[in-house]
TIGU-543117 format. One record per atom (N, C-alpha, C): x, y, z; residue in one letter. Coordinates in pm, whole numbers, padded with zeros to 5 digits, always signed. Example, Ala and Ser with C-alpha at 12.3 -4.5 7.8 and 13.67 -1.06 7.14 Angstrom:
! TIGU-543117
+01319-00569+00780A
+01230-00450+00780A
+01320-00330+00780A
+01285-00225+00708S
+01367-00106+00714S
+01290+00003+00787S
! end
This chain:
! TIGU-543117
+11072-02224-02010X
+10926-02236-02021X
+10858-02099-02011X
+10909-02015-01915X
+10851-01882-01900X
+10869-01802-02027X
+10988-01819-02093X
+11012-01747-02217X
+10917-01789-02327X
+10889-01920-02337X
+10795-01969-02437X
+10655-01913-02413X
+10616-01908-02288X
+10483-01855-02255X
+10473-01707-02290X
+10578-01631-02261X
+10577-01489-02295X
+10567-01468-02445X
+10638-01551-02521X
+10629-01541-02668X
+10489-01573-02716X
+10427-01671-02652X
+10290-01710-02689X
+10193-01596-02658X
+10209-01536-02543X
+10123-01423-02507X
+10144-01308-02605X
+10270-01283-02643X
+10298-01176-02738X
+10235-01205-02873X
+10240-01330-02918X
+10176-01367-03045X
+10025-01345-03037X
+09967-01381-02924X
+09823-01363-02907X
+09788-01216-02908X
+09870-01135-02842X
+09846-00990-02843X
+09852-00935-02985X
+09954-00975-03060X
+09967-00928-03199X
+09847-00971-03281X
+09802-01094-03261X
+09687-01147-03334X
+09563-01062-03306X
+09539-01030-03180X
+09423-00951-03142X
+09434-00809-03199X
+09552-00750-03193X
+09568-00614-03244X
+09548-00608-03394X
+09596-00710-03466X
+09573-00714-03611X
+09425-00727-03643X
+09350-00790-03553X
+09206-00807-03573X
+09126-00686-03527X
+09195-00578-03486X
+09126-00454-03451X
+09094-00438-03305X
+09154-00521-03217X
+09131-00508-03073X
+09233-00413-03012X
+09188-00338-02913X
+09280-00264-02827X
+09311-00356-02710X
+09440-00376-02680X
+09481-00481-02587X
+09559-00423-02471X
+09530-00473-02352X
+09608-00443-02232X
+09672-00573-02186X
+09803-00569-02162X
+09879-00687-02122X
+09899-00683-01971X
+09846-00783-01902X
+09856-00788-01756X
+09942-00904-01707X
+10004-00979-01799X
+10069-01103-01759X
+10193-01081-01673X
+10250-00960-01679X
+10368-00934-01599X
+10336-00900-01454X
+10208-00888-01421X
+10165-00854-01285X
+10116-00981-01215X
+10164-01003-01096X
+10120-01117-01017X
+10068-01069-00882X
+09957-01127-00833X
+09883-01234-00899X
+09783-01179-01001X
+09752-01259-01101X
+09651-01220-01198X
+09589-01345-01258X
+09457-01348-01264X
+09387-01463-01319X
+09382-01459-01471X
+09416-01346-01532X
+09416-01337-01679X
+09542-01266-01725X
+09579-01290-01851X
+09702-01236-01906X
+09680-01121-02001X
+09566-01118-02069X
+09536-01014-02166X
+09390-00973-02151X
+09365-00843-02167X
+09229-00792-02179X
+09222-00720-02313X
+09117-00742-02387X
+09109-00685-02522X
+08967-00642-02553X
+08955-00529-02622X
+08822-00481-02661X
+08821-00444-02809X
+08710-00483-02874X
+08677-00438-03008X
+08529-00409-03011X
+08496-00282-03026X
+08356-00239-03019X
+08296-00281-02885X
+08188-00359-02889X
+08123-00398-02764X
+08179-00528-02707X
+08276-00589-02774X
+08329-00716-02730X
+08451-00695-02640X
+08442-00740-02516X
+08551-00734-02420X
+08592-00875-02384X
+08722-00905-02399X
+08775-01038-02372X
+08872-01034-02255X
+08870-01140-02175X
+08973-01167-02075X
+09033-01302-02112X
+09164-01304-02138X
+09229-01423-02191X
+09338-01472-02097X
+09334-01600-02068X
+09436-01666-01988X
+09511-01764-02079X
+09644-01763-02070X
+09727-01850-02153X
+09790-01959-02066X
+09765-02085-02101X
+09820-02198-02028X
+09875-02300-02127X
+09992-02354-02098X
+10042-02460-02185X
+09958-02585-02165X
+09943-02630-02041X
+09863-02747-02010X
+09737-02702-01936X
+09623-02732-01993X
+09498-02682-01935X
+09464-02751-01804X
+09535-02858-01770X
+09512-02922-01641X
+09553-02831-01525X
+09629-02726-01556X
+09669-02631-01452X
+09553-02541-01409X
+09445-02541-01485X
+09328-02461-01448X
+09244-02538-01348X
+09248-02496-01221X
+09170-02565-01120X
+09036-02495-01099X
+08952-02553-01016X
+08816-02502-00997X
+08816-02361-00940X
+08908-02332-00849X
+08911-02200-00785X
+08954-02093-00885X
+09055-02123-00965X
+09099-02025-01065X
+08990-02002-01170X
+08921-02107-01209X
+08812-02093-01304X
+08700-02008-01245X
+08673-02028-01116X
+08569-01947-01051X
+08606-01799-01052X
+08733-01770-01025X
+08777-01630-01024X
+08766-01569-01164X
+08805-01646-01264X
+08793-01596-01401X
+08647-01568-01436X
+08560-01661-01400X
+08418-01642-01427X
+08362-01521-01356X
+08405-01499-01232X
+08357-01384-01157X
+08402-01254-01221X
+08527-01247-01266X
+08575-01127-01334X
+08497-01106-01464X
+08469-01215-01535X
+08390-01202-01657X
+08253-01145-01632X
+08191-01183-01521X
+08058-01130-01488X
+08065-00986-01440X
+08173-00949-01373X
+08184-00814-01318X
+08196-00709-01427X
+08274-00735-01532X
+08299-00629-01630X
+08175-00586-01709X
+08095-00667-01776X
+08112-00809-01805X
+08204-00829-01926X
+08263-00949-01936X
+08355-00981-02044X
+08343-01128-02079X
+08392-01162-02197X
+08398-01301-02241X
+08532-01358-02196X
+08528-01468-02125X
+08649-01532-02075X
+08690-01646-02167X
+08817-01647-02206X
+08871-01755-02289X
+09005-01799-02232X
+09031-01928-02235X
+09162-01982-02202X
+09223-02038-02329X
+09348-02000-02358X
+09422-02060-02468X
+09511-02169-02412X
+09501-02289-02467X
+09580-02401-02417X
+09645-02477-02530X
+09745-02557-02496X
+09815-02639-02594X
+09795-02787-02572X
+09797-02828-02444X
+09789-02970-02415X
+09696-02998-02297X
+09656-03123-02287X
+09586-03174-02169X
+09652-03307-02137X
+09721-03312-02022X
+09801-03429-01995X
+09914-03436-02095X
+09928-03553-02161X
+10033-03570-02262X
+09980-03551-02404X
+09852-03515-02418X
+09789-03504-02550X
+09774-03358-02592X
+09797-03332-02720X
+09776-03199-02774X
+09626-03173-02791X
+09585-03049-02769X
+09448-03010-02797X
+09429-02996-02947X
+09311-03026-02995X
+09280-03018-03138X
+09231-02879-03176X
+09276-02833-03290X
+09224-02707-03344X
+09080-02727-03389X
+09001-02622-03377X
+08862-02629-03420X
+08769-02693-03320X
+08821-02722-03200X
+08741-02784-03094X
+08740-02692-02972X
+08624-02673-02913X
+08611-02595-02790X
+08605-02692-02672X
+08701-02679-02582X
+08706-02760-02461X
+08648-02677-02346X
+08613-02742-02239X
+08557-02672-02124X
+08611-02733-01996X
+08656-02646-01904X
+08695-02688-01770X
+08626-02597-01670X
+08544-02657-01584X
+08475-02581-01479X
+08397-02463-01538X
+08338-02483-01655X
+08256-02381-01717X
+08331-02278-01798X
+08464-02289-01807X
+08544-02192-01882X
+08579-02252-02019X
+08550-02182-02129X
+08584-02235-02261X
+08734-02228-02287X
+08787-02330-02351X
+08930-02341-02379X
+08948-02374-02527X
+09037-02302-02594X
+09065-02326-02735X
+09216-02318-02758X
+09259-02360-02875X
+09399-02347-02911X
+09423-02211-02977X
+09550-02174-02985X
+09587-02051-03055X
+09542-02057-03201X
+09556-02173-03262X
+09516-02188-03402X
+09366-02165-03420X
+09286-02215-03325X
+09141-02194-03333X
+09107-02046-03327X
+09171-01972-03236X
+09147-01828-03227X
+09193-01757-03354X
+09307-01799-03408X
+09359-01736-03529X
+09264-01757-03647X
+09214-01878-03663X
+09118-01906-03771X
+08992-01821-03756X
+08948-01805-03632X
+08826-01729-03605X
+08846-01581-03636X
+08962-01526-03597X
+08985-01383-03615X
+09027-01346-03757X
+09113-01427-03816X
+09169-01390-03946X
+09088-01439-04064X
+09018-01552-04048X
+08945-01608-04161X
+08795-01618-04136X
+08751-01569-04020X
+08609-01576-03983X
+08559-01720-03988X
+08647-01816-03952X
+08609-01957-03949X
+08587-01999-03804X
+08464-02012-03760X
+08438-02049-03621X
+08457-02198-03600X
+08482-02240-03478X
+08484-02384-03448X
+08342-02439-03452X
+08332-02567-03482X
+08202-02634-03485X
+08192-02744-03380X
+08304-02785-03325X
+08307-02902-03237X
+08334-02861-03093X
+08278-02937-03001X
+08310-02918-02860X
+08337-03053-02796X
+08431-03053-02704X
+08472-03177-02638X
+08388-03199-02514X
+08356-03324-02490X
+08278-03364-02374X
+08335-03497-02325X
+08312-03532-02198X
+08363-03660-02149X
+08324-03779-02236X
+08212-03767-02308X
+08167-03878-02392X
+08225-03878-02531X
+08305-03776-02567X
+08361-03769-02702X
+08358-03628-02756X
+08359-03618-02889X
+08356-03489-02957X
+08220-03473-03023X
+08158-03358-03000X
+08022-03335-03045X
+08011-03203-03123X
+07897-03186-03188X
+07864-03059-03253X
+07716-03033-03229X
+07681-02905-03227X
+07542-02867-03209X
+07472-02867-03344X
+07361-02937-03353X
+07289-02951-03480X
+07192-02835-03500X
+07184-02788-03622X
+07083-02690-03661X
+06954-02768-03683X
+06871-02773-03580X
+06752-02859-03584X
+06655-02825-03694X
+06634-02695-03716X
+06540-02654-03821X
+06590-02695-03958X
+06720-02679-03982X
+06778-02719-04111X
+06768-02870-04129X
+06795-02946-04024X
+06786-03092-04033X
+06644-03135-04066X
+06545-03073-04004X
+06406-03108-04030X
+06369-03078-04176X
+06416-02963-04226X
+06387-02926-04366X
+06448-03027-04463X
+06573-03067-04437X
+06639-03161-04527X
+06576-03300-04519X
+06540-03340-04397X
+06474-03472-04384X
+06343-03475-04461X
+06266-03366-04449X
+06138-03359-04519X
+06159-03356-04670X
+06259-03277-04713X
+06287-03267-04857X
+06328-03401-04917X
+06390-03486-04838X
+06432-03618-04886X
+06324-03723-04864X
+06209-03682-04810X
+06099-03776-04789X
+06129-03880-04684X
+06208-03841-04584X
+06245-03937-04480X
+06159-03918-04355X
+06120-04027-04295X
+06055-04021-04165X
+06162-04012-04058X
+06120-03989-03935X
+06215-03988-03825X
+06287-04123-03815X
+06209-04230-03831X
+06268-04363-03825X
+06364-04389-03940X
+06330-04337-04059X
+06416-04356-04175X
+06552-04290-04157X
+06550-04164-04105X
+06676-04094-04082X
+06753-04158-03967X
+06678-04212-03869X
+06744-04279-03758X
+06821-04401-03807X
+06766-04474-03903X
+06835-04590-03960X
+06962-04548-04032X
+06954-04436-04104X
+07072-04385-04175X
+07182-04347-04076X
+07142-04281-03967X
+07239-04230-03871X
+07287-04336-03773X
+07213-04444-03761X
+07251-04547-03665X
+07216-04511-03523X
+07107-04434-03507X
+07062-04393-03373X
+06913-04422-03361X
+06856-04384-03248X
+06714-04409-03228X
+06630-04296-03287X
+06503-04325-03303X
+06408-04224-03351X
+06403-04106-03255X
+06410-04135-03125X
+06408-04030-03024X
+06529-03938-03037X
+06644-03997-03073X
+06765-03915-03090X
+06746-03816-03204X
+06683-03857-03313X
+06658-03766-03425X
+06566-03652-03380X
+06466-03685-03300X
+06379-03580-03247X
+06459-03478-03166X
+06552-03526-03084X
+06635-03436-03004X
+06725-03352-03093X
+06780-03412-03199X
+06864-03336-03290X
+06783-03223-03355X
+06660-03252-03390X
+06578-03150-03455X
+06534-03042-03356X
+06551-03070-03228X
+06527-02969-03125X
+06655-02892-03092X
+06766-02925-03164X
+06891-02851-03145X
+06991-02916-03054X
+06972-03043-03021X
+07066-03113-02933X
+07197-03139-03007X
+07301-03169-02930X
+07429-03204-02989X
+07434-03350-03028X
+07526-03382-03119X
+07543-03520-03164X
+07691-03549-03182X
+07726-03677-03171X
+07864-03716-03192X
+07904-03693-03337X
+08033-03668-03355X
+08084-03637-03489X
+08057-03751-03587X
+08071-03875-03543X
+08048-03988-03634X
+07903-03992-03682X
+07811-03960-03593X
+07669-03958-03631X
+07644-03845-03730X
+07700-03728-03703X
+07682-03613-03793X
+07739-03643-03930X
+07856-03709-03935X
+07917-03744-04063X
+07823-03832-04145X
+07760-03930-04080X
+07669-04019-04153X
+07549-03941-04208X
+07494-03852-04126X
+07376-03776-04170X
+07413-03680-04283X
+07524-03608-04266X
+07563-03510-04370X
+07601-03580-04500X
+07665-03695-04490X
+07701-03769-04612X
+07576-03813-04687X
+07475-03857-04614X
+07351-03902-04678X
+07271-03785-04736X
+07260-03677-04659X
+07179-03563-04704X
+07253-03472-04800X
+07386-03476-04796X
+07464-03393-04887X
+07469-03247-04848X
+07436-03217-04723X
+07433-03079-04676X
+07485-03073-04532X
+07551-02960-04495X
+07593-02945-04355X
+07472-02921-04266X
+07479-02970-04143X
+07364-02955-04052X
+07406-02902-03915X
+07531-02861-03899X
+07579-02820-03767X
+07584-02668-03755X
+07571-02622-03632X
+07580-02479-03603X
+07723-02443-03561X
+07773-02329-03607X
+07905-02286-03559X
+07897-02240-03414X
+08011-02241-03346X
+08019-02194-03208X
+08073-02052-03209X
+07996-01959-03157X
+08038-01819-03154X
+08125-01797-03030X
+08255-01783-03052X
+08347-01764-02939X
+08323-01632-02867X
+08264-01536-02937X
+08244-01404-02880X
+08098-01380-02845X
+08027-01486-02812X
+07888-01471-02770X
+07884-01383-02647X
+07800-01281-02649X
+07795-01184-02541X
+07768-01251-02408X
+07843-01212-02302X
+07820-01269-02170X
+07688-01220-02113X
+07631-01291-02018X
+07505-01247-01959X
+07521-01114-01887X
+07416-01034-01890X
+07416-00907-01818X
+07422-00934-01669X
+07494-00847-01597X
+07504-00864-01453X
+07365-00864-01391X
+07341-00960-01304X
+07211-00970-01240X
+07229-01019-01098X
+07119-01025-01027X
+07125-01072-00890X
+07161-01219-00888X
+07221-01269-00779X
+07253-01411-00770X
+07131-01496-00794X
+07151-01601-00877X
+07040-01691-00908X
+06951-01639-01019X
+06983-01518-01073X
+06907-01463-01183X
+06774-01404-01144X
+06743-01396-01016X
+06614-01344-00975X
+06608-01193-00993X
+06493-01144-01031X
+06472-01001-01047X
+06393-00945-00929X
+06363-01031-00832X
+06286-00984-00718X
+06373-00897-00628X
+06316-00792-00569X
+06397-00707-00482X
+06446-00785-00360X
+06572-00759-00325X
+06630-00828-00210X
+06585-00762-00081X
+06580-00841+00024X
+06548-00785+00155X
+06669-00706+00206X
+06649-00613+00298X
+06764-00539+00352X
+06871-00632+00410X
+06827-00741+00477X
+06925-00832+00534X
+07006-00900+00424X
+06936-00942+00316X
+07006-01008+00206X
+07100-00912+00136X
+07057-00786+00116X
+07141-00688+00051X
+07267-00662+00132X
+07251-00653+00264X
+07367-00627+00350X
+07466-00742+00342X
+07413-00865+00340X
+07502-00981+00331X
+07572-00985+00197X
+07498-00950+00090X
+07555-00956-00044X
+07668-00855-00060X
+07655-00737+00000X
+07752-00630-00019X
+07858-00627+00090X
+07856-00720+00183X
+07960-00725+00285X
+08092-00758+00218X
+08195-00677+00245X
+08324-00696+00180X
+08408-00795+00259X
+08464-00894+00194X
+08548-00991+00265X
+08680-00927+00308X
+08732-00962+00423X
+08860-00905+00467X
+08975-00953+00380X
+09073-00865+00360X
+09189-00900+00278X
+09309-00942+00361X
+09300-00925+00494X
+09413-00953+00580X
+09499-00832+00609X
+09469-00720+00546X
+09541-00594+00568X
+09441-00491+00618X
+09446-00453+00745X
+09346-00360+00800X
+09341-00228+00726X
+09455-00175+00684X
+09452-00047+00612X
+09384-00061+00477X
+09416-00168+00405X
+09352-00194+00276X
+09202-00214+00294X
+09164-00288+00400X
+09022-00309+00427X
+08951-00177+00453X
+09018-00086+00524X
+08958+00044+00552X
+08933+00124+00426X
+09029+00122+00333X
+09011+00193+00205X
+08895+00133+00127X
+08887+00000+00124X
+08778-00065+00052X
+08643-00033+00114X
+08636-00031+00246X
+08512+00005+00313X
+08473+00149+00282X
+08572+00238+00274X
+08543+00377+00242X
+08486+00390+00100X
+08546+00317+00005X
+08496+00320-00132X
+08355+00263-00139X
+08332+00155-00067X
+08199+00095-00065X
+08098+00189-00003X
+08142+00265+00099X
+08053+00359+00164X
+08012+00475+00077X
+08088+00498-00032X
+08051+00604-00126X
+07937+00562-00218X
+07903+00434-00213X
+07796+00384-00301X
+07849+00335-00435X
+07970+00277-00436X
+08034+00235-00561X
+08005+00090-00601X
+07923+00019-00524X
+07899-00123-00552X
+08033-00197-00563X
+08113-00185-00461X
+08248-00240-00463X
+08247-00392-00453X
+08325-00457-00538X
+08349-00600-00530X
+08498-00622-00513X
+08538-00688-00406X
+08679-00718-00383X
+08719-00831-00477X
+08832-00815-00544X
+08877-00914-00641X
+08999-00988-00586X
+09010-01114-00624X
+09123-01197-00584X
+09201-01237-00708X
+09332-01237-00698X
+09420-01272-00809X
+09386-01191-00933X
+09374-01061-00914X
+09353-00967-01023X
+09457-00856-01009X
+09488-00785-01117X
+09587-00677-01108X
+09532-00551-01041X
+09414-00559-00984X
+09353-00451-00908X
+09285-00513-00787X
+09259-00434-00684X
+09206-00489-00559X
+09054-00492-00553X
+08991-00408-00632X
+08845-00402-00629X
+08793-00341-00758X
+08670-00376-00790X
+08601-00316-00904X
+08475-00250-00851X
+08460-00122-00882X
+08340-00049-00840X
+08270+00010-00962X
+08150+00062-00940X
+08074+00123-01050X
+08020+00258-01007X
+08023+00352-01103X
+07983+00489-01070X
+07865+00550-01147X
+07798+00489-01248X
+07796+00347-01284X
+07910+00301-01376X
+07997+00392-01423X
+08112+00347-01501X
+08200+00256-01417X
+08277+00173-01485X
+08371+00085-01416X
+08483+00168-01354X
+08516+00138-01230X
+08629+00199-01162X
+08714+00087-01103X
+08836+00075-01154X
+08931-00024-01103X
+09015+00042-00995X
+09014-00016-00876X
+09085+00044-00763X
+09196-00049-00717X
+09317+00006-00709X
+09431-00067-00654X
+09481+00008-00531X
+09532-00068-00435X
+09571-00010-00306X
+09708-00065-00269X
+09798+00025-00226X
+09930-00023-00187X
+10029+00090-00174X
+10154+00061-00196X
+10260+00160-00181X
+10278+00238-00310X
+10342+00352-00298X
+10372+00434-00415X
+10464+00359-00511X
+10553+00279-00455X
+10642+00200-00539X
+10563+00102-00625X
+10463+00037-00566X
+10378-00054-00642X
+10298+00020-00747X
+10253+00141-00713X
+10179+00222-00810X
+10265+00253-00930X
+10391+00286-00908X
+10483+00314-01018X
+10498+00192-01108X
+10501+00074-01048X
+10519-00050-01123X
+10395-00086-01204X
+10277-00055-01152X
+10154-00100-01216X
+10081+00009-01295X
+10132+00130-01293X
+10058+00243-01349X
+10020+00223-01495X
+10117+00192-01579X
+10090+00179-01722X
+09989+00068-01749X
+10005-00046-01680X
+09915-00158-01700X
+09772-00123-01657X
+09756-00062-01539X
+09622-00028-01490X
+09555+00075-01579X
+09632+00173-01624X
+09575+00274-01714X
+09527+00209-01843X
+09609+00118-01899X
+09569+00049-02021X
+09448-00040-02000X
+09443-00108-01886X
+09330-00195-01856X
+09201-00114-01842X
+09210+00003-01779X
+09092+00089-01766X
+09043+00135-01903X
+09135+00165-01993X
+09095+00206-02128X
+09025+00092-02200X
+09079-00030-02187X
+09015-00145-02251X
+08874-00167-02195X
+08860-00149-02063X
+08730-00168-01998X
+08636-00051-02019X
+08687+00055-02085X
+08610+00178-02105X
+08563+00235-01972X
+08657+00236-01876X
+08627+00288-01744X
+08742+00372-01693X
+08761+00370-01563X
+08865+00451-01498X
+08940+00363-01398X
+09058+00411-01359X
+09137+00339-01260X
+09204+00440-01167X
+09228+00397-01045X
+09301+00481-00950X
+09383+00391-00859X
+09488+00451-00802X
+09572+00381-00706X
+09574+00463-00578X
+09538+00400-00465X
+09535+00468-00336X
+09661+00426-00259X
+09736+00527-00212X
+09861+00501-00141X
+09858+00567-00003X
+09947+00524+00084X
+09960+00585+00216X
+10038+00716+00210X
+10138+00718+00121X
+10233+00829+00118X
+10170+00958+00066X
+10237+01069+00094X
+10198+01197+00034X
+10223+01189-00116X
+10127+01237-00193X
+10135+01227-00339X
+10186+01359-00396X
+10301+01353-00461X
+10355+01472-00528X
+10324+01472-00677X
+10289+01352-00727X
+10251+01340-00868X
+10110+01283-00873X
+10009+01366-00902X
+09871+01316-00899X
+09841+01211-01005X
+09928+01202-01105X
+09908+01104-01212X
+10042+01038-01245X
+10041+00907-01261X
+10159+00834-01303X
+10122+00753-01426X
+10177+00789-01539X
+10148+00715-01662X
+10002+00711-01697X
+09929+00818-01668X
+09786+00823-01697X
+09699+00767-01587X
+09760+00711-01482X
+09685+00654-01370X
+09670+00757-01259X
+09548+00781-01214X
+09523+00874-01104X
+09571+00811-00974X
+09652+00887-00897X
+09705+00840-00770X
+09658+00933-00659X
+09595+00877-00557X
+09546+00953-00443X
+09599+00891-00315X
+09625+00973-00215X
+09656+00912-00085X
+09527+00902-00004X
+09536+00833+00108X
+09416+00805+00186X
+09345+00932+00231X
+09422+01037+00266X
+09361+01162+00311X
+09280+01227+00200X
+09332+01225+00078X
+09259+01282-00036X
+09132+01204-00062X
+09138+01074-00048X
+09019+00993-00070X
+08910+01025+00031X
+08951+01050+00157X
+08852+01077+00262X
+08775+01207+00239X
+08826+01294+00155X
+08756+01421+00130X
+08629+01402+00049X
+08618+01292-00019X
+08505+01271-00110X
+08387+01207-00037X
+08269+01255-00073X
+08147+01207-00008X
+08052+01134-00101X
+08078+01140-00232X
+07993+01068-00326X
+08077+01025-00445X
+08031+00924-00520X
+08111+00870-00630X
+08132+00967-00744X
+08034+01053-00772X
+08049+01149-00882X
+08163+01245-00856X
+08174+01290-00733X
+08281+01382-00696X
+08417+01313-00710X
+08424+01188-00666X
+08549+01114-00678X
+08585+01092-00825X
+08487+01053-00903X
+08513+01028-01045X
+08556+01155-01117X
+08500+01269-01080X
+08541+01396-01140X
+08690+01421-01117X
+08735+01395-00995X
+08877+01418-00965X
+08964+01318-01040X
+08920+01192-01046X
+08998+01092-01119X
+09007+01130-01267X
+08895+01172-01324X
+08894+01212-01465X
+08985+01330-01490X
+08985+01424-01397X
+09072+01542-01410X
+09219+01500-01408X
+09253+01407-01321X
+09391+01364-01311X
+09436+01277-01431X
+09338+01214-01492X
+09371+01129-01608X
+09405+01211-01732X
+09363+01337-01735X
+09387+01419-01855X
+09535+01451-01868X
+09587+01445-01992X
+09729+01474-02011X
+09763+01621-01984X
! end
């Protein structure tokens, strides 16, 4: 099973690279909430590959969503089955707010510019109606709201909602499109830009000092030394967010993205290539903080600092300058 999943991830990586994405593969690192990160121009994707989408629980979905907001990035899950049933191509599924599609759906979107039109819901399969187009066609055919409702087999109120852009069941859409002779549904943009990072709840009002302190309090990781490094980074003014089940321990901003990993030199050697590639995809920087004395300031393009070197820095710009210097070949 692991071999099949690795082949699937490799196919997805090849698909993205053929479509012009620069890809970082993180699936070999555990724990990690995503398997691939990919960028093309302004589009940044975080992709998780699952055979059965029932394996995506609420906590994992929350972590994926949080990472998507931090970068920010578009989060997608590729799945094959739900329970004993295969997922349908051309349909967007959702679990805990995370969009899920099949490999075939992604391939059609990337290679043929054919977006999905359908989305699954507990009540069935639906599509979003182009309300303005529906209104134009209804008027052109001389139909009243009630007349089109009779054709579609729904209420007059339902037609009003459709013309306001509401979704409709596939069977209803088929009846309307067959009668009008024109498509009336909107495609689903899989790469719709994620919302810009904002304060919790979307408020733009300035936070009180007490609220700000609570918001920026770093949760303990269970390792006092790791906690100390994270507190030091946060004290530099990096807007540090501790990450869970990610191939890095924290994400900070300088305002550029800075991915920070903390651990042993042996772990740094294992993760160096992946972290360096992930930083490139994120158009940011990465560093690994270790306890040991550092004889190689860079491993595979990844800046490596020990705790003493980190303590020398008093502001994020100074730290970023050193990281940038170490990243140079």
